[in-house]
C-alpha positions, 0 to 999 in steps of 0.5 A: 304196256301203257305209259302214263304222264302225271304232272303237278300244275303250279311250276311245271304248267303255270307260273302261279302260286294261286293260294299265295296270290289270292291271299296277297290280293284279298288280305292286307300284308297277305303275301307275308301272312302266307309266307310265314304260314307256308314255312310253318307248313314246311316245319310240320311236314318235313322236320317235325313230321307231325302225325295227321299233317302233310305238305300243302296243308297251308291251303287249309290253314289260310282259308279262315283268313280268306273267309274273314276278308270276304272271299267267295267261290265266285271271287276265287274263280274270277281272280284265278281267271284274271291272274293265270300265267302259263309256262311258255309252250305248255298248251303245245306240250300237253297236246303232244303228251296227250297224243302219246299217252294218258295225261293227268294233273295232280295239284294241291291248288284249289279247284277254282284255279284248276277249272280255270286252267283246264279251260285255258289249256283245253285239258279235261278237268276229269283228268285232274286231282285237286283240292275240292272246296266250296268256301261259300258253305262255311260261315264266319260269325262277326266275333270270329271275323274280328278275332281272325283279323287280329290273329292275321295281324299278329302273324304278319308281325312274326319272323319267317322261320328259317329251317336249319340244315338237317333239322330233326326236332324243335330243339334244332331251331333258335329260341325265337323260332321255337316260340313262333312255332309254339305260338302258331300251334296255339293259333291253328290247333286250339284257337281257330280249330275251336271256332265255327269256321275251324271245321274247315280244318277237319273237313278239307283235305288238300291234295298235297304230300301223301294225297298226291301219292294216293292220286298217282296210285288211283291213276294207275289203278283206273288204267290197269297199269303199273307205277313203273310206267308212270312219268311224274313231273313236280317241283316242290315239297308237296311232290316228295311223297309221289316222287318217292313212291313212283321212283321206288316202283321203277317209274321216272321222276322229273323236277321241273324248275324244282326247289331243294325238296324236288331235287332231293327226291327226283331223278332228273332236273330240268331248268327251263323257261319252256315246257317243251322239254317235258314233252321231249322227255315224255316222248322218249319215255312213252317210246322206250321207257325210263332207261332210255330217258336217263340215257338221253338226259346223260347225253343232252345235246342237239345231236343226240336229240336229233338222232333219237327223235321220232317226232320232228315237229316236237323237236323243231318246236323245242329248237325254235323256242331255244335257238341259241342254247338248250334248256338244262337237263341233268341226272341228279346224283349224290355228288351234284345234288347240292349244287343242282338244288341251289341252281334250280332254286335260283332258276325257279325264282327267275321263272316264277318270281322271287316271292313264289320261288322261295316257297316250299 
């Protein structure tokens, strides 16, 4: 029986949101621009469930603006290298995990960032799935550049859409938010889509939502194993399809400092500043399977970990990194889901910063 470890990147492995940070660096008021588009992404993917659209396609929508402000493949590589911030102990974590089972990274991030990350943590790029992009091949005419800058300035003046609890349709939003959503529809799917640079929208396929689930399927097919032997770690809306698929097929799903979308769809919640918790759970999963990990999570304390551990070096590393108190590990239930979602979201902001922590 071959266990497999699959993890998202931004959140469980690094603190960055690379596309958010790129936009903030190269585009005036870019963090607000990205935040507004990201919330629009959440509306399309999770509320309206628009056909042909998936969580994470923000990385497609933002590119014409990056292009208009002069971003190149080299700039994306260079900025990714300068800005990379890892979750503490992640190199050690992935070294432990890779000694126990095959490990893969499935990320919505642009390939420039993932290549930089792999070099930093000595992880094989061939074991990653990410958004492949050669931005230099796309052209922006001078008139399009001027118009894209005008559109960016218009978007940053819009409100950040707030999604009402249990929203299911456009009618569930306020009139102002309905108008904003409809205007963004016109901008992206009519005006920019008709530009020459708009071919990015038809040619680029970000690895989010259903593509992450497909990547997990591809991993198990290549390894001739089953989804029941997969441990999947994620933290956001882009992981929900993979969470659902792995969980429905008997695999293990773990939210690492996840937001409400992750808590809603995972089985175990981890709130931790160190990634070593992931390695401890992966060790238990590789040795004895999902039920054992759930039992360990239900009785999460130093004594239980010491009794269970087959890897004292790993356990000692965890204890050294958390000398006073273990990170929180909880089984997610219908009863504790609301409070866990709130607590995990707040902890996520503490670890990754308020702006990134608020993104879907």
